[in-house]
GUMARMAR-503645 format. One record per residue (C-alpha): residue number from 1; residue in one letter; x, y, z. Coordinates in Angstrom, 2 decimals. Layout:
<nodes>
   loke   mido         u         v         w
    NUM      A         X         Y         Z
...
</nodes>
This chain:
<nodes>
   loke   mido         u         v         w
      1      X    113.81    120.53     19.97
      2      X    111.83    122.00     22.88
      3      X    112.89    124.54     25.49
      4      X    111.29    123.23     28.68
      5      X    111.13    124.85     32.12
      6      X    112.86    122.53     34.59
      7      X    110.53    123.78     37.33
      8      X    107.01    123.46     35.86
      9      X    107.55    121.96     32.40
     10      X    106.15    124.91     30.44
     11      X    107.70    126.15     27.20
     12      X    110.31    128.82     27.99
     13      X    110.84    132.00     25.96
     14      X    113.90    134.19     25.49
     15      X    113.71    137.56     27.28
     16      X    115.83    140.09     25.31
     17      X    116.25    142.48     28.23
     18      X    117.20    139.85     30.81
     19      X    119.20    137.95     28.18
     20      X    117.88    134.73     29.64
     21      X    115.22    132.12     28.98
     22      X    112.17    132.89     31.14
     23      X    109.17    130.70     31.87
     24      X    105.97    132.74     31.20
     25      X    104.14    130.47     33.69
     26      X    106.29    130.30     36.85
     27      X    108.84    133.02     35.92
     28      X    111.79    130.65     36.39
     29      X    114.94    131.65     34.52
     30      X    117.60    129.63     32.70
     31      X    120.88    130.44     30.98
     32      X    120.78    127.58     28.48
     33      X    118.16    125.76     26.49
     34      X    117.02    122.35     27.78
     35      X    116.57    120.02     24.80
     36      X    113.83    117.43     24.62
     37      X    113.89    115.13     21.60
     38      X    114.79    115.88     18.01
     39      X    111.97    117.42     16.02
     40      X    111.15    116.71     12.38
     41      X    107.50    116.69     11.32
     42      X    105.53    116.33     14.56
     43      X    105.43    118.16     17.88
     44      X    107.67    116.27     20.35
     45      X    105.33    117.26     23.19
     46      X    101.82    116.38     21.94
     47      X    102.55    114.57     18.66
     48      X    100.51    116.96     16.50
     49      X    101.66    117.35     12.87
     50      X    103.57    120.54     12.14
     51      X    101.57    122.18      9.37
     52      X    102.89    125.02      7.18
     53      X    106.27    124.89      8.90
     54      X    108.35    124.38      5.75
     55      X    109.74    127.95      5.80
     56      X    110.29    128.15      9.56
     57      X    113.10    127.28     11.94
     58      X    110.89    127.96     14.95
     59      X    107.25    126.95     15.17
     60      X    104.63    127.35     17.87
     61      X    102.44    124.28     18.14
     62      X     98.80    125.42     17.70
     63      X     97.64    122.66     20.06
     64      X     99.98    122.62     23.09
     65      X    101.48    126.10     22.38
     66      X    105.07    124.95     22.92
     67      X    107.82    126.70     20.97
     68      X    109.57    124.14     18.79
     69      X    112.95    124.46     17.06
     70      X    113.25    122.42     13.86
     71      X    116.87    121.21     13.94
     72      X    116.92    120.16     10.28
     73      X    116.42    123.86      9.34
     74      X    119.72    124.69     11.04
     75      X    121.83    122.14      9.18
     76      X    123.55    121.88      5.79
     77      X    122.84    124.98      3.65
     78      X    120.85    126.46      6.57
     79      X    123.75    126.27      9.01
     80      X    124.19    129.66     10.66
     81      X    127.14    130.91     12.73
     82      X    126.05    134.45     13.62
     83      X    122.84    135.99     14.92
     84      X    121.83    139.46     16.09
     85      X    119.58    138.78     19.10
     86      X    116.62    140.95     20.07
     87      X    117.71    143.49     22.67
     88      X    114.26    144.89     23.58
     89      X    111.07    143.24     24.73
     90      X    107.59    143.81     23.34
     91      X    106.66    146.45     25.92
     92      X    109.64    148.65     25.02
     93      X    109.00    148.06     21.30
     94      X    105.38    149.23     21.73
     95      X    106.72    152.33     23.50
     96      X    108.99    153.08     20.53
     97      X    106.05    152.66     18.17
     98      X    103.91    154.99     20.30
     99      X    106.64    157.65     20.19
    100      X    106.91    157.33     16.40
    101      X    103.15    157.70     15.82
    102      X    102.25    160.08     18.67
    103      X    101.87    163.16     16.49
    104      X     99.80    161.54     13.75
    105      X     96.15    162.71     14.01
    106      X     92.94    160.71     13.62
    107      X     94.38    157.28     14.47
    108      X     92.02    154.68     15.99
    109      X     92.23    154.78     19.79
    110      X     93.39    151.18     20.06
    111      X     96.02    151.35     17.28
    112      X     98.77    151.48     19.91
    113      X     97.68    150.18     23.30
    114      X     98.93    147.74     25.94
    115      X     96.13    145.35     24.95
    116      X     97.66    145.15     21.47
    117      X    101.08    144.06     22.71
    118      X    100.21    140.44     21.96
    119      X     99.84    141.38     18.27
    120      X    103.51    142.40     18.08
    121      X    105.35    139.46     16.54
    122      X    109.11    139.04     16.85
    123      X    110.75    137.64     13.70
    124      X    114.35    136.65     13.01
    125      X    114.86    137.53      9.34
    126      X    117.53    135.68      7.31
    127      X    120.24    137.84      5.74
    128      X    123.10    137.15      3.38
    129      X    125.87    139.59      4.17
    130      X    128.06    139.98      1.07
    131      X    131.62    141.31      1.12
    132      X    131.87    143.47     -1.99
    133      X    135.34    144.53     -3.11
    134      X    135.16    148.10     -4.41
    135      X    137.88    149.86     -6.37
    136      X    137.77    152.89     -8.65
    137      X    137.54    156.68     -8.78
    138      X    134.87    159.37     -8.78
    139      X    135.52    162.78    -10.33
    140      X    133.51    165.73     -9.04
    141      X    133.10    169.36    -10.06
    142      X    133.04    171.73     -7.11
    143      X    131.71    175.27     -7.43
    144      X    132.47    178.28     -5.22
    145      X    130.41    181.47     -5.48
    146      X    131.53    184.61     -3.65
    147      X    129.80    188.01     -3.86
    148      X    130.78    191.41     -2.48
    149      X    129.72    195.01     -2.87
    150      X    131.95    197.91     -3.78
    151      X    130.09    201.18     -3.82
    152      X    126.92    200.65     -5.85
    153      X    128.33    197.65     -7.68
    154      X    127.94    193.96     -6.72
    155      X    130.70    191.62     -7.87
    156      X    130.43    187.83     -8.09
    157      X    133.32    185.42     -8.39
    158      X    132.61    181.94     -9.74
    159      X    135.38    179.34     -9.26
    160      X    135.17    175.76    -10.55
    161      X    137.41    172.97     -9.18
    162      X    138.09    169.42    -10.36
    163      X    138.03    166.96     -7.45
    164      X    139.32    163.37     -7.62
    165      X    138.16    160.75     -5.12
    166      X    139.82    157.35     -5.60
    167      X    138.51    154.50     -3.45
    168      X    139.54    150.96     -2.56
    169      X    138.15    148.64      0.07
    170      X    135.49    146.11      1.01
    171      X    131.84    147.08      1.55
    172      X    129.56    144.93      3.71
    173      X    126.17    144.58      1.96
    174      X    123.37    142.99      4.07
    175      X    120.55    141.60      1.91
    176      X    117.40    140.20      3.52
    177      X    116.64    136.76      2.13
    178      X    112.97    136.34      3.06
    179      X    110.29    136.98      0.44
    180      X    107.78    137.58      3.26
    181      X    109.51    140.81      4.32
    182      X    109.40    143.91      2.12
    183      X    112.94    144.90      1.06
    184      X    112.18    148.63      1.22
    185      X    110.91    148.24      4.79
    186      X    114.10    146.50      5.88
    187      X    116.25    149.18      4.22
    188      X    114.22    151.87      6.02
    189      X    115.00    150.20      9.36
    190      X    118.75    150.15      8.76
    191      X    121.32    150.44     10.11
    192      X    121.67    147.20     12.00
    193      X    124.88    147.42     14.01
    194      X    127.11    144.49     13.04
    195      X    128.82    144.88     16.41
    196      X    125.69    143.36     17.97
    197      X    126.27    140.03     16.22
    198      X    126.67    137.03     18.52
    199      X    127.70    133.44     18.03
    200      X    124.57    131.50     17.18
    201      X    122.87    129.93     20.20
    202      X    119.42    128.25     20.05
    203      X    118.50    129.88     23.38
    204      X    117.76    133.12     21.45
    205      X    114.96    131.47     19.45
    206      X    112.03    130.42     21.72
    207      X    109.31    133.07     21.64
    208      X    110.25    134.35     18.18
    209      X    109.56    133.24     14.64
    210      X    112.61    132.41     12.55
    211      X    112.38    132.18      8.75
    212      X    114.73    130.39      6.35
    213      X    116.02    131.97      3.14
    214      X    113.90    131.77     -0.02
    215      X    116.60    131.93     -2.69
    216      X    120.13    130.63     -3.01
    217      X    122.86    133.15     -2.05
    218      X    124.24    132.86     -5.61
    219      X    120.95    133.99     -7.15
    220      X    121.31    136.88     -9.57
    221      X    118.64    138.86     -7.70
    222      X    120.53    138.83     -4.38
    223      X    123.90    139.50     -5.98
    224      X    122.51    142.47     -7.93
    225      X    121.00    143.91     -4.75
    226      X    124.35    143.52     -3.00
    227      X    126.19    145.31     -5.81
    228      X    123.59    148.11     -5.84
    229      X    123.87    148.46     -2.06
    230      X    127.67    148.70     -2.28
    231      X    127.48    151.24     -5.12
    232      X    125.19    153.56     -3.14
    233      X    127.31    153.13      0.01
    234      X    130.51    154.11     -1.84
    235      X    128.85    157.07     -3.54
    236      X    127.37    158.39     -0.26
    237      X    130.71    158.07      1.52
    238      X    132.64    159.88     -1.22
    239      X    130.08    162.67     -1.58
    240      X    130.23    163.17      2.18
    241      X    133.98    163.75      1.90
    242      X    133.56    166.62     -0.59
    243      X    132.86    169.65      1.60
    244      X    133.36    173.40      1.56
    245      X    131.72    174.07     -1.83
    246      X    128.51    175.88     -2.67
    247      X    127.65    173.11     -5.13
    248      X    129.04    169.78     -6.33
    249      X    128.31    167.42     -9.20
    250      X    129.67    164.12    -10.52
    251      X    131.59    164.59    -13.75
    252      X    132.58    160.93    -14.19
    253      X    132.94    157.65    -12.33
    254      X    134.70    154.41    -13.05
    255      X    135.46    151.32    -11.08
    256      X    134.60    147.73    -10.29
    257      X    132.41    146.08     -7.66
    258      X    132.98    142.36     -7.15
    259      X    131.43    140.01     -4.61
    260      X    134.13    138.09     -2.76
    261      X    132.16    136.02     -0.23
    262      X    129.02    135.96      1.91
    263      X    127.86    134.93      5.37
    264      X    124.44    133.63      6.44
    265      X    123.10    135.54      9.45
    266      X    119.88    136.55     11.21
    267      X    118.64    140.00     12.27
    268      X    115.64    140.89     14.46
    269      X    112.40    142.66     13.46
    270      X    109.15    143.22     15.27
    271      X    106.11    143.03     12.99
    272      X    102.83    144.63     14.08
    273      X     99.73    143.68     12.09
    274      X     96.65    145.83     12.68
    275      X     93.34    145.24     10.92
    276      X     91.04    148.23     10.43
    277      X     87.90    147.77      8.38
    278      X     88.79    145.56      5.44
    279      X     92.44    146.59      5.31
    280      X     95.51    145.37      7.14
    281      X     98.23    147.78      8.25
    282      X    101.77    146.66      9.07
    283      X    104.33    148.44     11.20
    284      X    107.90    147.15     11.42
    285      X    110.41    147.87     14.19
    286      X    114.15    147.25     14.34
    287      X    114.59    144.77     17.21
    288      X    117.76    146.47     18.49
    289      X    117.01    150.21     18.36
    290      X    114.18    152.76     18.04
    291      X    113.75    152.77     14.25
    292      X    110.14    152.29     13.11
    293      X    108.60    152.06      9.62
    294      X    104.95    151.69      8.69
    295      X    101.59    153.33      8.02
    296      X     98.84    154.17     10.52
    297      X     95.14    153.91      9.59
    298      X     92.81    156.93      9.71
    299      X     89.72    156.72     11.92
    300      X     86.99    158.00      9.58
    301      X     84.67    158.90     12.47
    302      X     87.39    161.09     14.04
    303      X     88.12    162.70     10.69
    304      X     84.43    163.40     10.04
    305      X     83.95    164.82     13.55
    306      X     86.95    167.10     13.01
    307      X     85.54    168.54      9.77
    308      X     82.10    169.02     11.34
    309      X     83.76    170.89     14.21
    310      X     85.68    173.08     11.74
    311      X     82.49    173.88      9.82
    312      X     80.59    174.73     13.01
    313      X     83.42    177.00     14.16
    314      X     83.42    178.72     10.76
    315      X     79.63    179.27     10.96
    316      X     79.86    180.61     14.52
    317      X     82.69    182.90     13.44
    318      X     80.63    184.23     10.50
    319      X     77.57    184.86     12.70
    320      X     79.71    186.68     15.26
    321      X     81.16    188.87     12.50
    322      X     77.67    189.78     11.24
    323      X     76.56    190.68     14.79
    324      X     79.62    192.88     15.31
    325      X     79.00    194.60     11.96
    326      X     75.36    195.19     12.98
    327      X     76.47    196.78     16.25
    328      X     78.87    199.06     14.43
    329      X     76.13    200.51     12.18
</nodes>
């Protein structure tokens, strides 16, 4: 499937801020995708073989540069009903990254620059969202310490309370299903607002990579991650409800967490890959808000220059002190 501009024939791309398909060549806009041929193993535009596309729903032909949607990756077990579209373009995403890294010293000058915008890759990451039924009870110990002075004597009162927090409900546990994306990175970029989910429409795809899941939703790894997510979510919510004490602790907990069902969805990430020396540095951005996670490289020349400057200042300061001492005597 190709998204073609009806005006000039170029491959159109989805603009998250206009919420339309836009032609990068003639700037024409369209509300819906224009389909040209069903795509399987070759580019429907130039006939080139689609290499290394087995884990992709979208693929940019390296020869004619058209964005191709592989329909067979949206059928059967890959059928998807919901998607969270990108809501910001690359320019705004670069601005968010600049804000996040602005106060970090000694970065290379070109680490965040308008020329690097082309290196920011938009990726739709597959997620299984599990509904986890949670039921049980946490027991907490709450402590209250009060002190007061009477004359020359200080008195302290130490009260201990037993607190019960029963719970019952369903926790939504989103688990990323792509082995190419680091799980800790995705968790750091949460939350993704489920209210931003839309009915799946292929118009959201051109211009962005889209991966398929790597493991079955019934895999023990994914189910364990969903249970762990739900457990932490319940514990955080209950601890947040215990207020007004100088200290709290869990005395016991009991309950059950059971997966009821799951949904296959997609959520948006920007991935920035920067090579410095022999190392590669990745920065990830939530495609719907200003959350950023990643590591910036250190420019060794800047760092060396800084230390030389500090040493020179220290020497100048020492010389000045000696001169002042000489004047005093």
